[in-house]
LUMVEXVEX-598568 format. One line per 4 residues: number of its first residue (from 1); their letters; for each residue x, y, z of C-alpha. Coordinates in pm, 1 decimal. Last residue first. Layout:
residues N
NUM> a> X/Y/Z | ...
//
This chain:
residues 67
67> xxxx> 1175.8/1648.8/-1727.1 | 1524.1/1492.2/-1706.3 | 1437.3/1293.9/-1394.1 | 1144.3/1133.2/-1575.3
63> xxxx> 1373.6/1008.4/-1852.1 | 1615.3/864.1/-1595.0 | 1326.5/688.2/-1420.5 | 1207.9/540.3/-1751.0
59> xxxx> 1555.1/412.5/-1838.9 | 1588.2/253.0/-1494.4 | 1255.9/70.3/-1530.9 | 1332.9/-47.0/-1884.0
55> xxxx> 1671.5/-193.1/-1791.1 | 1554.3/-540.4/-1685.6 | 1317.9/-581.1/-1982.2 | 1189.6/-938.1/-1997.7
51> xxxx> 1267.0/-1054.6/-1642.3 | 1171.0/-712.5/-1507.8 | 816.5/-753.2/-1630.3 | 700.3/-398.5/-1639.4
47> xxxx> 346.2/-259.8/-1617.1 | 321.7/-233.4/-1238.8 | 676.4/-106.7/-1203.9 | 605.9/181.6/-1437.6
43> xxxx> 298.6/285.6/-1240.4 | 478.5/250.7/-906.2 | 776.4/450.9/-1030.7 | 552.1/722.9/-1174.7
39> xxxx> 362.4/749.2/-847.0 | 683.0/760.5/-645.2 | 823.5/1029.8/-875.6 | 512.9/1244.5/-839.8
35> xxxx> 491.0/1190.2/-462.7 | 857.0/1286.1/-424.7 | 794.9/1599.9/-630.3 | 499.6/1702.8/-412.9
31> xxxx> 698.7/1631.3/-94.5 | 986.0/1840.4/-229.9 | 760.8/2142.6/-271.2 | 625.4/2100.0/83.0
27> xxxx> 980.3/2067.3/216.0 | 1071.9/2388.8/34.5 | 788.2/2575.7/208.2 | 870.7/2426.4/548.9
23> xxxx> 1228.4/2541.9/505.9 | 1506.0/2292.6/452.9 | 1783.4/2186.6/688.9 | 2037.7/1948.0/544.4
19> xxxx> 2225.0/1699.0/762.6 | 2179.0/1436.0/494.7 | 1992.4/1148.1/656.0 | 1856.9/1304.9/972.6
15> xxxx> 1802.9/1661.3/850.6 | 1665.8/1571.0/509.8 | 1455.3/1295.3/666.0 | 1299.1/1527.7/923.3
11> xxxx> 1225.7/1800.9/670.8 | 1073.6/1551.8/427.8 | 864.5/1396.1/705.2 | 736.7/1740.1/806.8
7> xxxx> 645.4/1811.7/441.2 | 437.4/1498.5/394.8 | 508.1/1163.4/236.3 | 210.0/959.2/130.7
3> xxx> 212.6/584.9/172.8 | 151.2/336.1/-103.3 | 0.0/0.0/0.0
//
């Protein structure tokens, strides 16, 4: 089951994992982007058979990152 990530979680994770402090506004922006990427990753994963196309998932994520 997908879980949503919220701005406070983004702020907490940035601080704990990277030692980076972000504003509440920036954390909210990041949470939206994280949700978009997570949704795209879930959608791509659902339609891929990794045994047939093992690089397709990575190629799709790289293409999304360039948008």
